[in-house]
C-alpha positions in Angstrom: -230.3 143.6 -34.8 -232.7 141.5 -32.6 -234.6 144.6 -31.2 -235.6 145.6 -34.7 -236.5 142.0 -35.5 -238.7 141.8 -32.3 -240.6 145.0 -33.3 -241.2 143.5 -36.7 -242.2 140.1 -35.3 -244.7 141.7 -32.8 -246.1 143.9 -35.7 -246.7 140.7 -37.7 -248.5 139.0 -34.8 -250.5 141.9 -33.6 -251.3 143.9 -36.8 -250.6 141.6 -39.7 -248.2 141.6 -42.7 -248.9 144.8 -44.5 -248.6 146.9 -41.3 -245.4 145.0 -40.5 -243.9 146.1 -43.8 -244.6 149.8 -43.0 -243.3 149.4 -39.4 -240.1 147.7 -40.7 -239.4 150.7 -42.9 -240.0 153.1 -40.1 -238.1 151.0 -37.6 -235.1 150.8 -40.0 -235.1 154.6 -40.5 -235.2 155.1 -36.8 -232.4 152.5 -36.2 -230.1 154.1 -38.8 -230.8 157.5 -37.3 -229.8 156.2 -33.8 -226.7 154.4 -35.2 -225.6 157.5 -37.0 -226.0 159.5 -33.7 -223.8 156.9 -32.0 -221.0 157.6 -34.4 -221.5 154.9 -37.0 -220.3 156.2 -40.4 -222.4 155.3 -43.4 -221.7 155.7 -47.1 -224.3 157.3 -49.3 -226.0 154.1 -50.4 -226.0 152.2 -47.0 -229.1 153.8 -45.5 -231.3 153.3 -48.6 -229.9 149.8 -48.9 -230.8 149.0 -45.3 -234.3 150.3 -45.6 -234.9 148.5 -48.9 -233.5 145.2 -47.5 -235.7 145.5 -44.4 -238.8 146.2 -46.4 -238.1 143.4 -48.9 -237.3 141.0 -46.1 -240.6 141.7 -44.3 -242.5 141.6 -47.6 -241.0 138.3 -48.5 -241.9 136.9 -45.0 -245.5 138.1 -45.5 -245.7 136.4 -48.9 -244.4 133.2 -47.4 -247.0 133.5 -44.5 -249.8 133.9 -46.9 -248.8 131.1 -49.2 -248.5 128.7 -46.2 -252.0 129.7 -45.1 -250.9 130.7 -41.7 -253.1 133.0 -39.5 -253.1 134.2 -35.9 -255.8 135.4 -33.6 -256.3 135.8 -29.8 -258.9 133.0 -29.7 -256.8 130.1 -30.8 -254.8 130.4 -27.6 -251.6 131.0 -29.5 -251.5 127.6 -31.0 -249.6 128.9 -34.1 -247.3 131.3 -32.2 -244.2 129.1 -32.3 -244.8 128.1 -35.9 -245.3 131.7 -37.0 -242.3 132.9 -35.1 -240.2 130.1 -36.5 -241.3 130.9 -40.1 -240.5 134.6 -39.5 -237.1 133.8 -38.1 -236.3 131.5 -41.0 -237.5 133.9 -43.7 -235.8 136.9 -42.0 -232.6 134.9 -41.7 -232.5 133.9 -45.3 -233.3 137.4 -46.7 -231.1 139.4 -44.2 -228.1 137.1 -44.7 -228.4 137.3 -48.4 -228.7 141.2 -48.5 -226.0 141.6 -45.8 -223.6 139.3 -47.6 -224.2 141.1 -50.9 -223.3 144.4 -49.1 -220.2 143.0 -47.5 -219.1 141.4 -50.8 -219.4 144.7 -52.7 -217.6 146.7 -50.0 -214.8 144.3 -49.2 -214.3 143.0 -52.7 -214.8 139.3 -51.6 -216.9 136.6 -53.1 -220.5 136.1 -51.9 -219.8 132.7 -50.2 -217.0 134.1 -48.0 -219.2 137.1 -47.1 -222.1 134.9 -46.1 -219.9 132.7 -43.9 -218.6 135.8 -42.2 -222.1 137.4 -41.4 -224.7 134.7 -41.7 -224.3 133.1 -38.2 -224.5 136.4 -36.4 -227.7 137.3 -38.2 -229.3 134.0 -37.3 -228.6 134.5 -33.5 -230.0 138.0 -33.5 -233.2 136.9 -35.3 -233.8 133.9 -32.9 -233.3 136.2 -30.0 -235.7 138.7 -31.6 -238.3 136.0 -32.1 -238.1 134.9 -28.5 -238.3 138.4 -27.2 -241.4 139.0 -29.4 -243.1 135.8 -28.1 -242.4 136.7 -24.4 -243.6 140.2 -24.9 -246.8 139.0 -26.5 -247.6 136.6 -23.5 -246.8 139.2 -20.9 -249.1 141.7 -22.6 -251.9 139.3 -23.0 -251.8 137.0 -20.0 -249.8 138.7 -17.3 -247.4 135.7 -16.9 -244.8 137.1 -14.5 -242.7 134.0 -14.6 -242.5 134.5 -18.3 -241.9 138.2 -17.7 -238.8 137.4 -15.6 -237.5 135.1 -18.2 -238.3 137.8 -20.8 -236.3 140.4 -18.9 -233.4 138.0 -18.7 -233.7 137.5 -22.5 -233.9 141.3 -23.0 -230.7 141.8 -21.1 -229.0 139.1 -23.1 -230.5 140.6 -26.3 -229.3 144.1 -25.3 -225.7 143.0 -24.9 -225.9 141.0 -28.0 -227.4 144.0 -29.7 -224.5 146.1 -28.5 -222.0 143.6 -29.8 -223.7 143.4 -33.1 -223.7 147.2 -33.4 -220.1 147.3 -32.5 -219.2 144.5 -34.9 -221.2 146.3 -37.6 -219.6 149.6 -36.9 -216.1 147.9 -37.0 -217.1 146.1 -40.1 -218.3 149.2 -41.8 -215.2 151.1 -40.7 -213.0 148.4 -42.0 -215.0 148.3 -45.2 -214.7 152.1 -45.5 -210.9 152.0 -44.8 -210.4 149.1 -47.1 -212.4 150.9 -49.8 -210.3 154.1 -49.3 -207.1 152.1 -49.2 -208.1 150.3 -52.3 -209.0 153.5 -54.0 -205.7 155.1 -52.9 -203.8 152.1 -53.9 -205.4 152.1 -57.3 -204.7 155.8 -57.7 -201.1 155.3 -56.7 -200.8 152.4 -59.0 -202.4 154.4 -61.8 -200.0 157.3 -61.2 -197.0 154.9 -60.9 -198.1 153.2 -64.1 -198.5 156.5 -65.8 -195.1 157.8 -64.5 -193.6 154.4 -65.2 -195.0 154.5 -68.7 -193.6 158.0 -69.3 -190.3 156.9 -67.8 -190.3 153.7 -69.7 -191.1 155.6 -72.9 -188.3 158.1 -72.2 -186.0 155.2 -71.3 -187.0 153.3 -74.4 -186.6 156.5 -76.5 -183.1 157.1 -75.0 -182.2 153.5 -75.4 -183.3 153.6 -79.1 -181.3 156.8 -79.6 -178.3 155.2 -77.9 -178.7 152.0 -79.8 -179.1 154.0 -83.1 -176.0 156.0 -82.3 -174.1 152.9 -81.3 -175.1 151.3 -84.6 -174.1 154.4 -86.5 -170.8 154.4 -84.7 -170.4 150.7 -85.4 -171.3 151.2 -89.1 -168.9 154.2 -89.3 -166.1 152.3 -87.7 -166.7 149.3 -90.0 -166.8 151.6 -93.0 -163.6 153.3 -92.0 -162.0 150.0 -91.4 -162.8 148.7 -94.9 -163.4 151.8 -97.1 -161.4 154.8 -98.2 -163.1 158.0 -97.0 -162.0 160.1 -100.0 -162.8 157.8 -103.0 -165.2 155.6 -101.2 -163.4 152.6 -102.7 -162.5 149.5 -100.6 -159.2 150.0 -98.8 -156.2 147.7 -98.3 -157.9 145.8 -95.4 -160.9 145.0 -97.6 -158.7 143.9 -100.5 -156.6 141.6 -98.2 -159.8 140.0 -96.9 -161.1 139.5 -100.4 -157.8 137.9 -101.6 -157.8 135.7 -98.5 -161.3 134.5 -99.3 -160.3 133.6 -102.8 -157.3 131.7 -101.6 -159.4 129.8 -99.1 -161.8 128.6 -101.8 -159.5 125.8 -102.4 -160.2 125.7 -106.1 -157.9 126.2 -109.1 -158.2 129.9 -109.6 -154.9 130.3 -111.5 -155.3 131.9 -114.9 -158.8 133.1 -113.9 -158.1 135.8 -111.3 -155.5 138.6 -111.7 -154.4 141.4 -109.5 -153.4 144.8 -111.0 -151.2 147.1 -108.9 -150.8 150.6 -110.1 -149.6 154.0 -109.0 -150.1 157.4 -110.5 -147.0 159.2 -111.7 -146.6 163.0 -111.3 -149.4 163.0 -108.7 -147.1 164.6 -106.0 -146.2 167.3 -108.5 -149.9 168.1 -109.0 -150.4 168.2 -105.2 -147.5 170.6 -104.8 -148.3 172.8 -107.7 -152.1 173.0 -107.6 -152.8 172.1 -103.9 -154.2 169.2 -102.1 -157.8 170.1 -102.9 -157.1 169.6 -106.6 -155.1 166.5 -105.8 -158.0 165.0 -103.9 -160.3 165.6 -106.8 -157.9 164.0 -109.2 -157.8 160.9 -107.0 -161.6 160.8 -106.9 -161.9 161.2 -110.7 -159.1 158.6 -111.2 -161.1 156.2 -109.0 -164.2 156.7 -111.1 -162.3 156.1 -114.3 -160.9 152.9 -112.8 -164.4 151.6 -111.9 -165.5 152.3 -115.5 -162.5 150.4 -116.9 -163.4 147.0 -115.3 -166.4 144.8 -114.8 -169.0 145.4 -112.1 -168.0 142.3 -110.2 -164.3 143.2 -110.1 -162.8 144.8 -107.0 -161.2 148.2 -107.2 -159.4 149.4 -104.0 -157.3 152.3 -103.0 -154.3 151.2 -101.1 -153.2 154.7 -100.0 -151.7 157.8 -101.5 -151.6 157.4 -105.2 -151.6 153.6 -105.2 -154.6 151.5 -106.4 -155.3 147.8 -106.9 -157.8 145.8 -108.9 -158.9 142.2 -108.7 -160.0 140.9 -112.1 -162.5 138.1 -111.7 -163.0 135.0 -113.9 -160.9 135.9 -117.0 -160.3 133.5 -119.8 -156.7 134.2 -120.5 -153.7 136.4 -119.5 -154.3 138.3 -122.7 -157.6 139.4 -121.4 -155.9 140.7 -118.2 -153.5 142.7 -120.4 -156.4 144.2 -122.4 -157.9 145.5 -119.1 -154.5 146.9 -118.1 -154.2 148.7 -121.4 -157.7 150.1 -121.0 -156.9 151.4 -117.5 -153.7 153.0 -118.8 -155.6 154.7 -121.6 -158.3 156.0 -119.2 -155.9 157.3 -116.6 -153.5 159.0 -119.0 -156.3 161.1 -120.5 -156.3 164.7 -119.2 -158.3 165.7 -116.2 -160.1 169.1 -116.5 -160.3 170.8 -113.1 -161.1 174.5 -112.5 -159.5 175.6 -115.7 -156.5 173.3 -115.4 -155.6 170.5 -117.7 -154.0 167.9 -115.5 -152.1 165.0 -116.9 -151.1 161.8 -115.1 -148.8 159.0 -115.9 -149.5 155.5 -114.5 -147.3 152.5 -113.8 -149.2 149.1 -113.9 -148.1 145.7 -112.8 -150.2 142.5 -113.3 -149.9 139.3 -111.3 -151.9 136.2 -111.9 -153.0 134.0 -109.0 -150.5 131.2 -108.6 -150.7 127.9 -106.7 -147.6 129.0 -104.9 -149.4 132.0 -103.4 -150.3 131.2 -99.8 -151.0 134.7 -98.5 -152.7 137.8 -100.0 -149.5 139.8 -99.4 -147.6 137.5 -101.7 -150.0 138.3 -104.6 -149.8 142.0 -104.0 -146.0 141.7 -103.7 -145.7 140.1 -107.1 -148.1 142.7 -108.7 -146.0 145.5 -107.0 -142.8 144.0 -108.4 -144.3 144.0 -111.9 -145.5 147.6 -111.4 -141.9 148.8 -110.4 -140.5 147.0 -113.4 -143.0 148.8 -115.6 -141.9 152.1 -114.0 -138.2 151.2 -114.6 -138.7 150.3 -118.2 -141.3 153.1 -118.9 -143.8 150.7 -120.4 -147.6 150.8 -120.2 -147.7 147.7 -117.9 -145.6 144.7 -117.0 -146.7 141.1 -116.4 -145.2 139.3 -113.5 -143.4 136.0 -114.3 -140.8 133.7 -112.8 -138.0 135.7 -114.6 -139.1 138.9 -112.9 -139.1 137.1 -109.6 -135.5 136.0 -110.2 -134.7 139.6 -110.9 -136.2 140.6 -107.6 -134.2 138.0 -105.8 -131.1 139.3 -107.5 -132.0 142.8 -106.3 -132.4 141.5 -102.7 -129.0 139.9 -103.0 -127.4 143.0 -104.3 -129.0 145.1 -101.6 -127.7 142.8 -98.8 -124.1 143.2 -100.1 -124.6 147.0 -100.6 -125.5 147.4 -97.0 -121.9 146.6 -96.0 -120.1 148.2 -98.9 -119.1 151.3 -97.0 -118.0 149.4 -94.0 -115.9 147.1 -96.1 -114.5 150.0 -98.2 -115.8 148.5 -101.4 -116.9 151.9 -102.8 -114.6 154.2 -104.7 -114.9 157.4 -106.7 -114.1 157.8 -110.3 -113.7 161.2 -111.9 -114.6 162.4 -115.4 -113.1 165.8 -116.4 -115.4 168.8 -117.2 -113.8 170.7 -120.1 -114.3 174.2 -121.3 -115.4 173.9 -125.0 -113.9 177.3 -125.6 -110.3 176.4 -125.1 -110.1 172.8 -124.0 -109.0 173.5 -120.4 -110.3 171.5 -117.5 -112.6 173.3 -115.1 -113.4 170.4 -112.8 -114.8 166.9 -112.5 -117.9 165.0 -112.1 -117.6 162.5 -109.3 -119.0 159.1 -110.2 -119.5 156.2 -107.7 -118.2 152.8 -108.4 -118.6 149.5 -106.5 -116.3 146.5 -106.6 -117.6 143.6 -104.5 -115.4 140.5 -104.0 -118.4 138.2 -104.7 -120.5 140.2 -107.3 -117.5 141.8 -109.0 -117.9 145.3 -110.5 -121.6 146.2 -110.2 -123.0 148.8 -112.6 -124.2 152.0 -111.1 -127.3 151.6 -113.2 -128.0 148.5 -111.1 -127.0 149.5 -107.6 -128.0 153.2 -107.5 -131.7 152.5 -107.9 -131.4 149.9 -105.2 -129.6 152.3 -102.9 -132.4 154.9 -103.5 -135.2 152.4 -102.8 -133.6 151.1 -99.7 -132.5 154.5 -98.3 -128.9 153.5 -98.4 -128.3 156.4 -100.7 -128.3 158.8 -97.7 -125.2 157.5 -95.9 -123.5 156.8 -99.3 -124.1 160.4 -100.5 -122.7 161.8 -97.2 -119.5 159.6 -97.7 -119.3 160.9 -101.3 -119.4 164.5 -100.2 -116.6 164.0 -97.7 -114.5 162.0 -100.1 -114.8 164.4 -103.1 -114.4 167.7 -101.2 -111.2 166.5 -99.6 -109.9 165.3 -102.9 -110.7 168.5 -104.8 -108.9 170.4 -102.0 -105.8 168.3 -102.6 -106.0 168.8 -106.4 -106.3 172.5 -106.1 -102.8 172.6 -104.7 -101.2 170.8 -107.6 -100.8 173.9 -109.8 -101.9 177.6 -109.8 -104.0 176.7 -112.9 -106.0 174.3 -110.8 -107.0 176.6 -107.9 -110.4 177.1 -109.4 -111.1 173.4 -109.9 -114.5 172.2 -108.8 -116.2 168.9 -108.3 -119.7 168.0 -109.3 -121.7 165.5 -107.1 -125.1 163.9 -107.9 -127.8 164.4 -105.3 -130.6 161.9 -105.0 -134.3 163.0 -104.7 -134.4 160.9 -101.5 -131.8 163.2 -99.9 -133.7 166.3 -100.9 -136.9 165.0 -99.5 -135.3 164.4 -96.1 -133.8 166.9 -93.7 -130.1 167.0 -93.2 -128.7 167.6 -96.7 -127.8 171.2 -96.2 -125.9 170.4 -93.0 -124.1 167.5 -94.6 -122.9 169.7 -97.5 -121.8 172.5 -95.1 -119.9 170.1 -92.8 -118.1 168.5 -95.8 -116.9 171.8 -97.1 -115.8 173.0 -93.7 -113.9 169.8 -93.1 -112.1 170.0 -96.5 -111.5 173.8 -96.1 -112.6 174.5 -99.7 -114.4 177.5 -101.0 -118.2 176.7 -101.5 -118.0 177.5 -105.2 -115.6 174.5 -105.6 -118.6 172.2 -105.0 -121.4 171.7 -107.5 -124.5 169.7 -106.7 -126.3 168.1 -109.6 -130.1 167.3 -109.4 -131.9 165.5 -112.2 -134.8 167.3 -113.9 -137.3 164.6 -112.8 -136.0 164.8 -109.2 -136.4 168.6 -109.1 -139.9 168.5 -110.4 -141.1 165.6 -108.2 -141.7 167.9 -105.3 -140.9 171.3 -106.8 -141.8 173.4 -103.7 -139.5 171.3 -101.5 -136.8 171.4 -104.2 -137.0 175.2 -104.3 -136.7 175.4 -100.5 -133.7 173.1 -100.2 -131.8 174.5 -103.2 -132.3 178.0 -102.0 -130.6 177.0 -98.7 -127.8 175.3 -100.5 -127.3 178.4 -102.7 -127.0 180.5 -99.6 -124.0 178.3 -98.6 -122.3 179.4 -101.9 -122.4 176.1 -103.7 -123.0 175.8 -107.4 -126.1 174.0 -108.6 -126.8 172.2 -111.8 -129.9 170.6 -113.3 -128.9 167.2 -114.8 -130.3 165.2 -117.7 -132.3 168.2 -118.9 -134.9 167.4 -121.6 -135.8 163.9 -120.3 -138.2 165.0 -117.6 -141.2 167.3 -117.4 -140.0 170.7 -116.2 -142.4 173.5 -115.6 -140.8 176.7 -116.9 -142.3 178.7 -114.1 -140.5 176.4 -111.5 -137.4 176.2 -113.6 -137.2 180.0 -113.4 -137.6 179.9 -109.6 -134.9 177.2 -109.1 -131.5 178.8 -108.4 -129.5 176.7 -110.9 -126.2 177.9 -112.3 -125.7 175.3 -114.9 -127.9 173.2 -117.2 -126.6 169.8 -118.3 -127.9 168.5 -121.6 -128.7 164.8 -121.5 -126.5 162.5 -123.6 -129.4 161.2 -125.7 -129.7 164.6 -127.4 -126.0 164.7 -128.1 -126.0 161.1 -129.4 -128.9 161.8 -131.8 -126.9 164.5 -133.7 -125.5 163.2 -137.0 -122.1 163.7 -138.5 -123.4 166.6 -140.5 -125.3 168.3 -137.7 -128.7 166.6 -138.4 -131.3 166.8 -135.6 -129.5 169.7 -133.9 -132.6 171.9 -133.5 -133.4 170.5 -130.0 -129.8 171.2 -128.9 -130.1 174.8 -130.1 -133.4 175.2 -128.3 -132.1 173.9 -125.0 -128.9 176.1 -125.2 -131.0 179.2 -126.0 -133.3 178.5 -123.1 -130.4 178.1 -120.7 -128.9 181.4 -121.9 -132.2 183.2 -121.5 -132.3 181.8 -117.9 -128.8 183.1 -117.3 -127.4 179.5 -117.0 -124.2 178.0 -118.3 -124.6 174.8 -120.4 -122.8 171.5 -120.1 -123.2 168.7 -122.7 -122.5 165.1 -121.6 -121.8 162.1 -123.8 -119.5 163.8 -126.3 -117.9 160.9 -128.2 -117.0 162.4 -131.7 -115.3 165.4 -133.0 -118.4 166.4 -135.0 -120.5 166.5 -131.8 -117.8 168.6 -130.2 -117.6 170.9 -133.1 -121.4 171.4 -133.3 -121.7 172.1 -129.6 -118.9 174.7 -129.8 -120.7 176.3 -132.7 -124.0 176.3 -130.8 -122.4 178.2 -127.9 -122.3 175.3 -125.4 -120.0 176.3 -122.6 -118.7 173.0 -121.2 -118.6 169.3 -122.1 -117.7 165.9 -120.9 -117.4 162.5 -122.7 -115.2 159.7 -123.8 -113.8 162.0 -126.6 -111.9 163.9 -123.9 -111.6 161.3 -121.1 -113.6 158.5 -119.7 -114.1 158.3 -115.9 -110.9 157.3 -114.2 -110.0 156.3 -110.6 -108.5 158.9 -108.4 -104.9 157.8 -108.9 -105.0 157.8 -112.7 -106.8 161.1 -112.9 -104.3 162.7 -110.5 -101.4 161.6 -112.7 -103.0 163.2 -115.7 -103.6 166.5 -113.8 -99.8 166.7 -113.2 -99.0 166.3 -116.9 -102.0 167.1 -119.2 -102.7 170.8 -120.0 -105.1 170.4 -123.0 -108.0 167.9 -123.2 -109.1 168.1 -126.8 -107.9 165.4 -129.2 -104.8 166.5 -131.2 -106.6 166.2 -134.5 -109.4 168.4 -133.4 -106.9 171.0 -132.1 -105.0 171.0 -135.3 -108.1 171.5 -137.4 -109.7 174.0 -135.1 -106.7 176.0 -133.9 -104.4 175.5 -136.9 -101.2 174.3 -135.0 -100.2 171.9 -132.3 -97.5 172.6 -129.8 -94.8 170.0 -128.9 -96.2 170.0 -125.3 -99.7 169.1 -126.6 -98.4 166.2 -128.6 -96.4 165.0 -125.6 -99.4 165.3 -123.3 -101.5 163.4 -125.8 -99.0 160.5 -125.9 -98.8 160.4 -122.1 -102.6 160.5 -121.8 -103.0 157.7 -124.2 -100.5 155.5 -122.4 -102.1 156.2 -119.0 -105.6 155.4 -120.3 -104.5 152.2 -122.0 
């Protein structure tokens, strides 16, 4: 501002430094007041800052003046005027430019150097103009120099417009500074809010991400657990076992005779499930799993394969005998009773052992061999079985038999043999047991003991049984027409547990009887004791439906299974068949007959008729008659014969007891009986 500078400069020249300091303060107050009236906006600290900077600038100039020893008086004819004004301009320029640059730097947030470049030049021009104006004014006042006055007026005009420009620039600069300050503050506020909001959003997002990641990890862990572990027993499952076996096979080292696989299943478990419920069954499985774990080493692998099947990998054993000792220990642990909710639950167990073999290329091959050994153990009713090459040969033989059996019906290789069922009271025939036989052109006559289990395991027993029902019902219908004495003949057919477990048996029986046009009582269905108890509830359901058809029902091989008397009472059997092993154990003088007596008494109490199979001697026949057994069958009366031979006997034979037995028991033998015995003997031979 050159006008303010001119006033200060004149004060210096006329009054001196101290007065100039006071005048500079008053002049700055006046200037700020006028600027404010003209609309210039000041912040709170700008006016005090301007006053302070003006006073300090004037004071500094005065100190410089004194130190340089400068003085001024009217008598020296203004010799020092130019020097004094030059010094004042320089000192004012330095101080004002510094203070102004500091103010701009603070307001606009720029460095001091850039602020000085922006403002310093304008300040120097205003101060030079102010000094000139002060000098001209001084001459006019003291000497009346009109020429100088004209020049002074011109300078004043220029100074005025320069003053206006400086004021305008200052105002604009201040406004820009204020706006910039406000924008900066607003920007910082917005950034702070955004940062705070972003922080909250980020925290929420991170928290959600952590939750999602945790849930994903939990889901992943759960899926991985479900993929490799059994949820009930928490043992490894089949997939885990396969991976473990694969790893051992991939080791590429000789692990034969060091690692063994035990395959086992729990006998009677289905019966426990059906009798006591699945909750008890599950607890039995859990307890069985714990007993298994306690039976082997910590580093061994125990897995549940599904249902009632388990497997164990025995690690680093010294000999096959050690593997057998572990198998025996497992057998002993699992066959001990389980105490559950007041129930004493007993399990059986079938165990197969397979060593690792160099021929094993896949895990499934090891499990297959252990499974084969387990089934052999089940078949032979041993504690365990050890897989060997002979057992593998037996399996291959089974596969060969099964492949031929699949086409036996189609090629008409199956036939029915019939063994008479005789009344032990009078020796008359009451019916037949139909027995299946198979004659293959390559294998020859195959024993039923060999091919029936294969048929059951493969499921071929279902179509075979349906064929047997049609064949035997049509045959009995034909034989009933031979004589009036044979109108009540019946035929007994064995039914597999596989057939009971599946739907369709009742319909097959009904269709066969309708096609043959026989009375339902002419057909008796035999179910073994073990089959009946395997799934007792299902057996009760199916047998009840069969009973409604009018068929007779018989429980076969009684005494060899594990019947529950409560279920036996519920099963609608008409007849109980005593297993041949009890008949065979009876001596010539009736030794060991107590079991026979007990079984017969039990059957009578349950309102059942009794059939004894396997009668081979007259002493056995005599004992059974004396014990009150109703019916019998065995080689003593007739071995099973093909349809043609049995039909021939039906036309001729009236009595089926041996002649010697009839003579001893009944006291006389008719001519017809002797003739029939001769004919029978010739036919059989």
